[in-house]
N, CA, C and O atoms as a printed pandas DataFrame, in Angstrom:
     atom_number atom_name residue_name chain_id  residue_number  x_coord  y_coord  z_coord
0              1         N          UNK        A               1   15.095  -21.147   11.205
1              2        CA          UNK        A               1   15.261  -19.746   10.901
2              3         C          UNK        A               1   16.043  -19.073   12.021
3              4         O          UNK        A               1   15.747  -19.274   13.199
4              5         N          UNK        A               2   17.003  -18.303   11.667
5              6        CA          UNK        A               2   17.873  -17.653   12.644
6              7         C          UNK        A               2   17.122  -16.590   13.432
7              8         O          UNK        A               2   16.320  -15.843   12.872
8              9         N          UNK        A               3   17.386  -16.524   14.742
9             10        CA          UNK        A               3   16.739  -15.533   15.598
10            11         C          UNK        A               3   17.195  -14.117   15.270
11            12         O          UNK        A               3   16.466  -13.163   15.543
12            13         N          UNK        A               4   18.381  -13.958   14.693
13            14        CA          UNK        A               4   18.878  -12.618   14.385
14            15         C          UNK        A               4   18.647  -12.234   12.922
15            16         O          UNK        A               4   19.213  -11.257   12.433
16            17         N          UNK        A               5   17.833  -12.990   12.250
17            18        CA          UNK        A               5   17.525  -12.733   10.847
18            19         C          UNK        A               5   16.858  -11.367   10.699
19            20         O          UNK        A               5   15.792  -11.123   11.264
20            21         N          UNK        A               6   17.488  -10.492    9.943
21            22        CA          UNK        A               6   16.921   -9.171    9.719
22            23         C          UNK        A               6   16.009   -9.191    8.495
23            24         O          UNK        A               6   16.258   -9.913    7.530
24            25         N          UNK        A               7   14.949   -8.387    8.553
25            26        CA          UNK        A               7   13.970   -8.333    7.472
26            27         C          UNK        A               7   13.791   -6.903    6.999
27            28         O          UNK        A               7   14.032   -5.951    7.741
28            29         N          UNK        A               8   13.366   -6.770    5.759
29            30        CA          UNK        A               8   13.034   -5.460    5.197
30            31         C          UNK        A               8   11.706   -5.599    4.460
31            32         O          UNK        A               8   11.459   -6.602    3.789
32            33         N          UNK        A               9   10.861   -4.589    4.590
33            34        CA          UNK        A               9    9.555   -4.629    3.955
34            35         C          UNK        A               9    9.441   -3.611    2.837
35            36         O          UNK        A               9   10.194   -2.639    2.782
36            37         N          UNK        A              10    8.488   -3.849    1.945
37            38        CA          UNK        A              10    8.209   -2.926    0.849
38            39         C          UNK        A              10    6.699   -2.797    0.679
39            40         O          UNK        A              10    5.997   -3.784    0.462
40            41         N          UNK        A              11    6.214   -1.559    0.780
41            42        CA          UNK        A              11    4.812   -1.250    0.497
42            43         C          UNK        A              11    4.762   -0.687   -0.906
43            44         O          UNK        A              11    5.485    0.255   -1.229
44            45         N          UNK        A              12    3.906   -1.264   -1.748
45            46        CA          UNK        A              12    3.702   -0.780   -3.111
46            47         C          UNK        A              12    2.217   -0.506   -3.283
47            48         O          UNK        A              12    1.428   -1.426   -3.498
48            49         N          UNK        A              13    1.839    0.765   -3.187
49            50        CA          UNK        A              13    0.440    1.129   -3.381
50            51         C          UNK        A              13    0.328    1.647   -4.810
51            52         O          UNK        A              13    0.708    2.783   -5.091
52            53         N          UNK        A              14   -0.192    0.819   -5.712
53            54        CA          UNK        A              14   -0.268    1.153   -7.124
54            55         C          UNK        A              14   -1.678    1.485   -7.583
55            56         O          UNK        A              14   -2.615    1.521   -6.785
56            57         N          UNK        A              15   -1.810    1.724   -8.861
57            58        CA          UNK        A              15   -3.086    2.116   -9.454
58            59         C          UNK        A              15   -4.127    1.006   -9.355
59            60         O          UNK        A              15   -5.304    1.285   -9.128
60            61         N          UNK        A              16   -3.715   -0.235   -9.520
61            62        CA          UNK        A              16   -4.656   -1.351   -9.540
62            63         C          UNK        A              16   -4.684   -2.177   -8.262
63            64         O          UNK        A              16   -5.640   -2.910   -8.011
64            65         N          UNK        A              17   -3.626   -2.055   -7.447
65            66        CA          UNK        A              17   -3.570   -2.876   -6.245
66            67         C          UNK        A              17   -2.588   -2.292   -5.238
67            68         O          UNK        A              17   -1.778   -1.418   -5.547
68            69         N          UNK        A              18   -2.698   -2.817   -4.019
69            70        CA          UNK        A              18   -1.718   -2.539   -2.969
70            71         C          UNK        A              18   -1.069   -3.864   -2.629
71            72         O          UNK        A              18   -1.708   -4.915   -2.693
72            73         N          UNK        A              19    0.223   -3.809   -2.260
73            74        CA          UNK        A              19    0.902   -5.042   -1.852
74            75         C          UNK        A              19    1.961   -4.711   -0.802
75            76         O          UNK        A              19    2.483   -3.599   -0.734
76            77         N          UNK        A              20    2.253   -5.722    0.010
77            78        CA          UNK        A              20    3.354   -5.630    0.962
78            79         C          UNK        A              20    4.198   -6.871    0.779
79            80         O          UNK        A              20    3.687   -7.990    0.751
80            81         N          UNK        A              21    5.500   -6.659    0.653
81            82        CA          UNK        A              21    6.458   -7.748    0.477
82            83         C          UNK        A              21    7.473   -7.680    1.601
83            84         O          UNK        A              21    7.880   -6.594    2.014
84            85         N          UNK        A              22    7.878   -8.831    2.092
85            86        CA          UNK        A              22    8.854   -8.912    3.174
86            87         C          UNK        A              22   10.031   -9.758    2.696
87            88         O          UNK        A              22    9.854  -10.892    2.251
88            89         N          UNK        A              23   11.246   -9.187    2.795
89            90        CA          UNK        A              23   12.464   -9.836    2.315
90            91         C          UNK        A              23   13.439  -10.053    3.460
91            92         O          UNK        A              23   13.440   -9.319    4.448
92            93         N          UNK        A              24   14.267  -11.079    3.305
93            94        CA          UNK        A              24   15.337  -11.278    4.274
94            95         C          UNK        A              24   16.584  -10.531    3.804
95            96         O          UNK        A              24   16.558   -9.856    2.775
96            97         N          UNK        A              25   17.666  -10.654    4.555
97            98        CA          UNK        A              25   18.897   -9.911    4.256
98            99         C          UNK        A              25   19.546  -10.337    2.940
99           100         O          UNK        A              25   20.358   -9.597    2.384
100          101         N          UNK        A              26   19.198  -11.511    2.445
101          102        CA          UNK        A              26   19.724  -11.978    1.155
102          103         C          UNK        A              26   18.773  -11.645    0.001
103          104         O          UNK        A              26   18.931  -12.152   -1.110
104          105         N          UNK        A              27   17.787  -10.788    0.277
105          106        CA          UNK        A              27   16.785  -10.355   -0.718
106          107         C          UNK        A              27   15.880  -11.487   -1.171
107          108         O          UNK        A              27   15.317  -11.430   -2.264
108          109         N          UNK        A              28   15.734  -12.508   -0.352
109          110        CA          UNK        A              28   14.801  -13.593   -0.643
110          111         C          UNK        A              28   13.439  -13.218   -0.073
111          112         O          UNK        A              28   13.328  -12.746    1.059
112          113         N          UNK        A              29   12.407  -13.439   -0.880
113          114        CA          UNK        A              29   11.052  -13.126   -0.457
114          115         C          UNK        A              29   10.628  -14.057    0.673
115          116         O          UNK        A              29   10.674  -15.279    0.532
116          117         N          UNK        A              30   10.216  -13.470    1.793
117          118        CA          UNK        A              30    9.765  -14.231    2.959
118          119         C          UNK        A              30    8.250  -14.386    2.916
119          120         O          UNK        A              30    7.723  -15.465    3.185
120          121         N          UNK        A              31    7.551  -13.299    2.575
121          122        CA          UNK        A              31    6.092  -13.310    2.550
122          123         C          UNK        A              31    5.601  -12.134    1.722
123          124         O          UNK        A              31    6.300  -11.133    1.565
124          125         N          UNK        A              32    4.375  -12.267    1.189
125          126        CA          UNK        A              32    3.770  -11.157    0.451
126          127         C          UNK        A              32    2.260  -11.289    0.491
127          128         O          UNK        A              32    1.717  -12.372    0.710
128          129         N          UNK        A              33    1.595  -10.165    0.275
129          130        CA          UNK        A              33    0.137  -10.158    0.152
130          131         C          UNK        A              33   -0.241   -8.997   -0.752
131          132         O          UNK        A              33    0.369   -7.929   -0.697
132          133         N          UNK        A              34   -1.257   -9.216   -1.587
133          134        CA          UNK        A              34   -1.703   -8.199   -2.543
134          135         C          UNK        A              34   -3.222   -8.108   -2.506
135          136         O          UNK        A              34   -3.914   -9.117   -2.375
136          137         N          UNK        A              35   -3.737   -6.864   -2.625
137          138        CA          UNK        A              35   -5.172   -6.597   -2.631
138          139         C          UNK        A              35   -5.487   -5.684   -3.808
139          140         O          UNK        A              35   -4.853   -4.642   -3.974
140          141         N          UNK        A              36   -6.457   -6.066   -4.618
141          142        CA          UNK        A              36   -6.911   -5.208   -5.711
142          143         C          UNK        A              36   -7.684   -4.023   -5.123
143          144         O          UNK        A              36   -8.332   -4.155   -4.084
144          145         N          UNK        A              37   -7.613   -2.861   -5.794
145          146        CA          UNK        A              37   -8.375   -1.687   -5.357
146          147         C          UNK        A              37   -9.339   -1.270   -6.473
147          148         O          UNK        A              37   -9.035   -1.371   -7.662
148          149         N          UNK        A              38  -10.501   -0.803   -6.043
149          150        CA          UNK        A              38  -11.550   -0.419   -6.984
150          151         C          UNK        A              38  -11.180    0.854   -7.735
151          152         O          UNK        A              38  -10.562    1.766   -7.186
152          153         N          UNK        A              39  -11.567    0.889   -8.987
153          154        CA          UNK        A              39  -11.383    2.072   -9.809
154          155         C          UNK        A              39  -12.752    2.705  -10.047
155          156         O          UNK        A              39  -13.694    2.030  -10.462
156          157         N          UNK        A              40  -12.853    3.998   -9.783
157          158        CA          UNK        A              40  -14.110    4.732   -9.932
158          159         C          UNK        A              40  -13.983    5.610  -11.174
159          160         O          UNK        A              40  -13.058    6.416  -11.278
160          161         N          UNK        A              41  -14.904    5.454  -12.104
161          162        CA          UNK        A              41  -14.870    6.203  -13.365
162          163         C          UNK        A              41  -16.182    6.979  -13.512
163          164         O          UNK        A              41  -17.066    6.550  -14.254
164          165         N          UNK        A              42  -16.325    8.126  -12.809
165          166        CA          UNK        A              42  -17.602    8.845  -12.786
166          167         C          UNK        A              42  -17.965    9.508  -14.118
167          168         O          UNK        A              42  -19.149    9.676  -14.410
168          169         N          UNK        A              43  -16.988    9.881  -14.920
169          170        CA          UNK        A              43  -17.201   10.508  -16.225
170          171         C          UNK        A              43  -16.094   10.053  -17.157
171          172         O          UNK        A              43  -15.057    9.564  -16.709
172          173         N          UNK        A              44  -16.314   10.214  -18.445
173          174        CA          UNK        A              44  -15.268    9.875  -19.400
174          175         C          UNK        A              44  -14.020   10.712  -19.122
175          176         O          UNK        A              44  -14.098   11.935  -19.010
176          177         N          UNK        A              45  -12.879   10.050  -19.013
177          178        CA          UNK        A              45  -11.615   10.731  -18.751
178          179         C          UNK        A              45  -11.322   10.978  -17.280
179          180         O          UNK        A              45  -10.233   11.441  -16.937
180          181         N          UNK        A              46  -12.276   10.677  -16.406
181          182        CA          UNK        A              46  -12.073   10.835  -14.963
182          183         C          UNK        A              46  -11.735    9.471  -14.364
183          184         O          UNK        A              46  -12.325    8.458  -14.741
184          185         N          UNK        A              47  -10.778    9.451  -13.425
185          186        CA          UNK        A              47  -10.326    8.214  -12.805
186          187         C          UNK        A              47  -10.095    8.524  -11.335
187          188         O          UNK        A              47   -9.179    9.271  -10.990
188          189         N          UNK        A              48  -10.919    7.955  -10.475
189          190        CA          UNK        A              48  -10.849    8.223   -9.035
190          191         C          UNK        A              48  -10.734    6.922   -8.260
191          192         O          UNK        A              48  -11.021    5.840   -8.772
192          193         N          UNK        A              49  -10.305    7.059   -7.009
193          194        CA          UNK        A              49  -10.289    5.943   -6.070
194          195         C          UNK        A              49  -10.676    6.454   -4.692
195          196         O          UNK        A              49  -10.472    7.623   -4.365
196          197         N          UNK        A              50  -11.232    5.564   -3.896
197          198        CA          UNK        A              50  -11.624    5.892   -2.530
198          199         C          UNK        A              50  -10.364    5.919   -1.663
199          200         O          UNK        A              50   -9.720    4.885   -1.488
200          201         N          UNK        A              51  -10.002    7.085   -1.116
201          202        CA          UNK        A              51   -8.775    7.172   -0.310
202          203         C          UNK        A              51   -8.755    6.218    0.880
203          204         O          UNK        A              51   -7.714    5.647    1.202
204          205         N          UNK        A              52   -9.900    6.044    1.531
205          206        CA          UNK        A              52   -9.923    5.150    2.685
206          207         C          UNK        A              52   -9.688    3.705    2.262
207          208         O          UNK        A              52   -9.073    2.930    2.994
208          209         N          UNK        A              53  -10.183    3.343    1.069
209          210        CA          UNK        A              53   -9.916    1.996    0.559
210          211         C          UNK        A              53   -8.423    1.797    0.312
211          212         O          UNK        A              53   -7.892    0.714    0.560
212          213         N          UNK        A              54   -7.745    2.835   -0.174
213          214        CA          UNK        A              54   -6.303    2.732   -0.398
214          215         C          UNK        A              54   -5.574    2.468    0.921
215          216         O          UNK        A              54   -4.719    1.585    1.002
216          217         N          UNK        A              55   -5.920    3.238    1.946
217          218        CA          UNK        A              55   -5.300    3.064    3.269
218          219         C          UNK        A              55   -5.625    1.673    3.825
219          220         O          UNK        A              55   -4.742    0.969    4.316
220          221         N          UNK        A              56   -6.899    1.289    3.741
221          222        CA          UNK        A              56   -7.322   -0.009    4.281
222          223         C          UNK        A              56   -6.656   -1.171    3.549
223          224         O          UNK        A              56   -6.321   -2.183    4.165
224          225         N          UNK        A              57   -6.463   -1.030    2.231
225          226        CA          UNK        A              57   -5.845   -2.117    1.466
226          227         C          UNK        A              57   -4.384   -2.314    1.877
227          228         O          UNK        A              57   -3.907   -3.446    1.949
228          229         N          UNK        A              58   -3.678   -1.223    2.145
229          230        CA          UNK        A              58   -2.294   -1.341    2.614
230          231         C          UNK        A              58   -2.278   -1.976    4.000
231          232         O          UNK        A              58   -1.463   -2.855    4.280
232          233         N          UNK        A              59   -3.172   -1.530    4.854
233          234        CA          UNK        A              59   -3.249   -2.100    6.211
234          235         C          UNK        A              59   -3.531   -3.603    6.144
235          236         O          UNK        A              59   -2.913   -4.384    6.869
236          237         N          UNK        A              60   -4.465   -4.010    5.275
237          238        CA          UNK        A              60   -4.776   -5.431    5.133
238          239         C          UNK        A              60   -3.543   -6.221    4.688
239          240         O          UNK        A              60   -3.278   -7.310    5.198
240          241         N          UNK        A              61   -2.796   -5.667    3.739
241          242        CA          UNK        A              61   -1.589   -6.348    3.266
242          243         C          UNK        A              61   -0.573   -6.524    4.394
243          244         O          UNK        A              61    0.017   -7.595    4.537
244          245         N          UNK        A              62   -0.368   -5.478    5.192
245          246        CA          UNK        A              62    0.555   -5.557    6.327
246          247         C          UNK        A              62    0.106   -6.627    7.327
247          248         O          UNK        A              62    0.916   -7.420    7.807
248          249         N          UNK        A              63   -1.189   -6.637    7.630
249          250        CA          UNK        A              63   -1.713   -7.594    8.599
250          251         C          UNK        A              63   -1.602   -9.027    8.087
251          252         O          UNK        A              63   -1.235   -9.926    8.844
252          253         N          UNK        A              64   -1.913   -9.248    6.815
253          254        CA          UNK        A              64   -1.850  -10.600    6.257
254          255         C          UNK        A              64   -0.421  -11.124    6.208
255          256         O          UNK        A              64   -0.186  -12.296    6.502
256          257         N          UNK        A              65    0.527  -10.285    5.847
257          258        CA          UNK        A              65    1.932  -10.712    5.859
258          259         C          UNK        A              65    2.347  -11.043    7.286
259          260         O          UNK        A              65    3.049  -12.027    7.522
260          261         N          UNK        A              66    1.914  -10.224    8.233
261          262        CA          UNK        A              66    2.226  -10.496    9.641
262          263         C          UNK        A              66    1.686  -11.838   10.091
263          264         O          UNK        A              66    2.372  -12.577   10.798
264          265         N          UNK        A              67    0.464  -12.165    9.688
265          266        CA          UNK        A              67   -0.127  -13.455   10.054
266          267         C          UNK        A              67    0.565  -14.623    9.334
267          268         O          UNK        A              67    0.653  -15.729    9.865
268          269         N          UNK        A              68    1.049  -14.355    8.122
269          270        CA          UNK        A              68    1.624  -15.422    7.320
270          271         C          UNK        A              68    3.102  -15.673    7.530
271          272         O          UNK        A              68    3.698  -16.478    6.816
272          273         N          UNK        A              69    3.692  -15.011    8.477
273          274        CA          UNK        A              69    5.136  -15.148    8.665
274          275         C          UNK        A              69    5.537  -16.410    9.398
275          276         O          UNK        A              69    6.731  -16.630    9.601
276          277         N          UNK        A              70    4.619  -17.230    9.795
277          278        CA          UNK        A              70    4.893  -18.517   10.421
278          279         C          UNK        A              70    5.945  -18.412   11.532
279          280         O          UNK        A              70    6.951  -19.120   11.509
280          281         N          UNK        A              71    5.707  -17.539   12.488
281          282        CA          UNK        A              71    6.596  -17.438   13.634
282          283         C          UNK        A              71    7.690  -16.402   13.488
283          284         O          UNK        A              71    8.417  -16.145   14.448
284          285         N          UNK        A              72    7.832  -15.794   12.311
285          286        CA          UNK        A              72    8.840  -14.729   12.167
286          287         C          UNK        A              72    8.515  -13.616   13.166
287          288         O          UNK        A              72    7.355  -13.237   13.328
288          289         N          UNK        A              73    9.518  -13.112   13.814
289          290        CA          UNK        A              73    9.346  -12.007   14.739
290          291         C          UNK        A              73    9.376  -10.705   13.941
291          292         O          UNK        A              73   10.433  -10.296   13.460
292          293         N          UNK        A              74    8.227  -10.057   13.800
293          294        CA          UNK        A              74    8.148   -8.842   12.978
294          295         C          UNK        A              74    8.967   -7.697   13.567
295          296         O          UNK        A              74    9.173   -6.682   12.902
296          297         N          UNK        A              75    9.433   -7.844   14.795
297          298        CA          UNK        A              75   10.317   -6.825   15.370
298          299         C          UNK        A              75   11.670   -6.807   14.665
299          300         O          UNK        A              75   12.458   -5.879   14.846
300          301         N          UNK        A              76   11.932   -7.828   13.868
301          302        CA          UNK        A              76   13.188   -7.885   13.124
302          303         C          UNK        A              76   13.147   -7.085   11.828
303          304         O          UNK        A              76   14.135   -7.034   11.097
304          305         N          UNK        A              77   12.014   -6.465   11.545
305          306        CA          UNK        A              77   11.939   -5.610   10.358
306          307         C          UNK        A              77   12.757   -4.347   10.650
307          308         O          UNK        A              77   12.442   -3.597   11.574
308          309         N          UNK        A              78   13.785   -4.124    9.871
309          310        CA          UNK        A              78   14.704   -3.004   10.092
310          311         C          UNK        A              78   14.316   -1.762    9.307
311          312         O          UNK        A              78   14.798   -0.668    9.603
312          313         N          UNK        A              79   13.461   -1.915    8.321
313          314        CA          UNK        A              79   13.018   -0.765    7.533
314          315         C          UNK        A              79   11.925   -1.171    6.573
315          316         O          UNK        A              79   11.770   -2.347    6.240
316          317         N          UNK        A              80   11.162   -0.173    6.128
317          318        CA          UNK        A              80   10.100   -0.393    5.146
318          319         C          UNK        A              80   10.210    0.697    4.091
319          320         O          UNK        A              80   10.206    1.885    4.412
320          321         N          UNK        A              81   10.306    0.286    2.834
321          322        CA          UNK        A              81   10.286    1.221    1.717
322          323         C          UNK        A              81    8.850    1.387    1.233
323          324         O          UNK        A              81    8.041    0.464    1.332
324          325         N          UNK        A              82    8.544    2.567    0.711
325          326        CA          UNK        A              82    7.189    2.850    0.238
326          327         C          UNK        A              82    7.262    3.420   -1.177
327          328         O          UNK        A              82    8.055    4.317   -1.459
328          329         N          UNK        A              83    6.428    2.887   -2.049
329          330        CA          UNK        A              83    6.247    3.472   -3.364
330          331         C          UNK        A              83    4.753    3.649   -3.579
331          332         O          UNK        A              83    3.941    2.855   -3.104
332          333         N          UNK        A              84    4.406    4.708   -4.304
333          334        CA          UNK        A              84    2.983    4.973   -4.501
334          335         C          UNK        A              84    2.717    5.430   -5.928
335          336         O          UNK        A              84    3.594    5.351   -6.789
336          337         N          UNK        A              85    1.515    5.901   -6.170
337          338        CA          UNK        A              85    1.026    6.241   -7.497
338          339         C          UNK        A              85    1.482    7.623   -7.958
339          340         O          UNK        A              85    0.691    8.566   -7.926
340          341         N          UNK        A              86    2.646    7.758   -8.354
341          342        CA          UNK        A              86    3.170    8.977   -8.971
342          343         C          UNK        A              86    2.444   10.253   -8.535
343          344         O          UNK        A              86    2.714   10.783   -7.457
344          345         N          UNK        A              87    1.532   10.740   -9.362
345          346        CA          UNK        A              87    0.943   12.065   -9.133
346          347         C          UNK        A              87   -0.518   12.022   -8.700
347          348         O          UNK        A              87   -1.244   12.996   -8.900
348          349         N          UNK        A              88   -0.961   10.920   -8.115
349          350        CA          UNK        A              88   -2.321   10.850   -7.594
350          351         C          UNK        A              88   -2.455   11.842   -6.444
351          352         O          UNK        A              88   -1.545   11.985   -5.628
352          353         N          UNK        A              89   -3.604   12.531   -6.385
353          354        CA          UNK        A              89   -3.802   13.594   -5.398
354          355         C          UNK        A              89   -4.963   13.268   -4.470
355          356         O          UNK        A              89   -6.038   12.864   -4.915
356          357         N          UNK        A              90   -4.729   13.448   -3.172
357          358        CA          UNK        A              90   -5.771   13.290   -2.160
358          359         C          UNK        A              90   -5.687   14.485   -1.222
359          360         O          UNK        A              90   -4.599   14.863   -0.786
360          361         N          UNK        A              91   -6.822   15.072   -0.917
361          362        CA          UNK        A              91   -6.878   16.139    0.086
362          363         C          UNK        A              91   -7.509   15.581    1.349
363          364         O          UNK        A              91   -8.575   14.968    1.310
364          365         N          UNK        A              92   -6.832   15.804    2.477
365          366        CA          UNK        A              92   -7.296   15.301    3.769
366          367         C          UNK        A              92   -7.680   16.482    4.653
367          368         O          UNK        A              92   -7.024   17.523    4.611
368          369         N          UNK        A              93   -8.723   16.334    5.444
369          370        CA          UNK        A              93   -9.109   17.343    6.422
370          371         C          UNK        A              93   -8.133   17.270    7.584
371          372         O          UNK        A              93   -7.986   16.216    8.202
372          373         N          UNK        A              94   -7.460   18.384    7.890
373          374        CA          UNK        A              94   -6.426   18.349    8.933
374          375         C          UNK        A              94   -7.003   18.146   10.330
375          376         O          UNK        A              94   -6.288   17.716   11.234
376          377         N          UNK        A              95   -8.275   18.446   10.516
377          378        CA          UNK        A              95   -8.891   18.275   11.830
378          379         C          UNK        A              95   -9.390   16.847   12.035
379          380         O          UNK        A              95   -9.123   16.229   13.066
380          381         N          UNK        A              96  -10.116   16.328   11.043
381          382        CA          UNK        A              96  -10.730   15.008   11.190
382          383         C          UNK        A              96   -9.849   13.875   10.670
383          384         O          UNK        A              96  -10.029   12.721   11.059
384          385         N          UNK        A              97   -8.895   14.198    9.790
385          386        CA          UNK        A              97   -8.080   13.162    9.172
386          387         C          UNK        A              97   -8.802   12.397    8.086
387          388         O          UNK        A              97   -8.275   11.414    7.565
388          389         N          UNK        A              98   -9.999   12.830    7.735
389          390        CA          UNK        A              98  -10.802   12.168    6.705
390          391         C          UNK        A              98  -10.532   12.813    5.351
391          392         O          UNK        A              98  -10.239   14.006    5.279
392          393         N          UNK        A              99  -10.629   12.022    4.268
393          394        CA          UNK        A              99  -10.452   12.605    2.935
394          395         C          UNK        A              99  -11.612   13.531    2.596
395          396         O          UNK        A              99  -12.755   13.286    2.982
396          397         N          UNK        A             100  -11.296   14.605    1.861
397          398        CA          UNK        A             100  -12.333   15.554    1.454
398          399         C          UNK        A             100  -13.074   15.105    0.205
399          400         O          UNK        A             100  -14.209   15.517   -0.034
400          401         N          UNK        A             101  -12.427   14.256   -0.594
401          402        CA          UNK        A             101  -13.020   13.761   -1.830
402          403         C          UNK        A             101  -12.230   12.521   -2.242
403          404         O          UNK        A             101  -11.215   12.188   -1.630
404          405         N          UNK        A             102  -12.693   11.861   -3.257
405          406        CA          UNK        A             102  -11.956   10.723   -3.796
406          407         C          UNK        A             102  -10.570   11.156   -4.268
407          408         O          UNK        A             102  -10.333   12.330   -4.555
408          409         N          UNK        A             103   -9.669   10.192   -4.340
409          410        CA          UNK        A             103   -8.341   10.440   -4.919
410          411         C          UNK        A             103   -8.516   10.701   -6.412
411          412         O          UNK        A             103   -9.236    9.971   -7.094
412          413         N          UNK        A             104   -7.860   11.740   -6.915
413          414        CA          UNK        A             104   -7.799   11.992   -8.354
414          415         C          UNK        A             104   -6.538   11.275   -8.833
415          416         O          UNK        A             104   -5.422   11.690   -8.520
416          417         N          UNK        A             105   -6.725   10.204   -9.590
417          418        CA          UNK        A             105   -5.627    9.326   -9.981
418          419         C          UNK        A             105   -4.789    9.984  -11.074
419          420         O          UNK        A             105   -5.301   10.758  -11.882
420          421         N          UNK        A             106   -3.514    9.671  -11.088
421          422        CA          UNK        A             106   -2.529   10.305  -11.979
422          423         C          UNK        A             106   -2.950   10.282  -13.435
423          424         O          UNK        A             106   -2.575   11.188  -14.179
424          425         N          UNK        A             107   -3.716    9.284  -13.883
425          426        CA          UNK        A             107   -4.091    9.209  -15.297
426          427         C          UNK        A             107   -5.420    9.901  -15.606
427          428         O          UNK        A             107   -5.890    9.846  -16.742
428          429         N          UNK        A             108   -6.028   10.548  -14.616
429          430        CA          UNK        A             108   -7.255   11.328  -14.794
430          431         C          UNK        A             108   -6.954   12.568  -15.633
431          432         O          UNK        A             108   -5.926   13.212  -15.424
432          433         N          UNK        A             109   -7.822   12.911  -16.571
433          434        CA          UNK        A             109   -7.544   14.072  -17.433
434          435         C          UNK        A             109   -7.505   15.383  -16.646
435          436         O          UNK        A             109   -6.937   16.363  -17.127
436          437         N          UNK        A             110   -8.094   15.423  -15.457
437          438        CA          UNK        A             110   -8.043   16.627  -14.628
438          439         C          UNK        A             110   -6.643   16.837  -14.043
439          440         O          UNK        A             110   -6.309   17.942  -13.615
440          441         N          UNK        A             111   -5.830   15.786  -14.023
441          442        CA          UNK        A             111   -4.485   15.872  -13.451
442          443         C          UNK        A             111   -3.438   16.233  -14.506
443          444         O          UNK        A             111   -2.256   16.386  -14.199
444          445         N          UNK        A             112   -3.883   16.363  -15.724
445          446        CA          UNK        A             112   -2.935   16.641  -16.825
446          447         C          UNK        A             112   -2.340   18.047  -16.719
447          448         O          UNK        A             112   -1.530   18.439  -17.560
């Protein structure tokens, strides 16, 4: 593997899972990791998720790809793209950085 090999990462935090993918300059997949996320359905038509679980699942994906790179120097990552769940809403406390409530997922009837 070339020492000057540049890499690009992609974070995809979706409704059912989080994943991180790492590509080389030729768009070949170098490594990936995916984690399922729990869906909370407290009432009919309500769809929530634990915000901290969403953050932790992305962090786990990043860490696992880092461990699985078999000697790849992660300093060669030149950029990371991020995609997330359309209109899912989370309110965070600006002082503590903690979520105020579960994420209201885009397909929840309260988000209509």
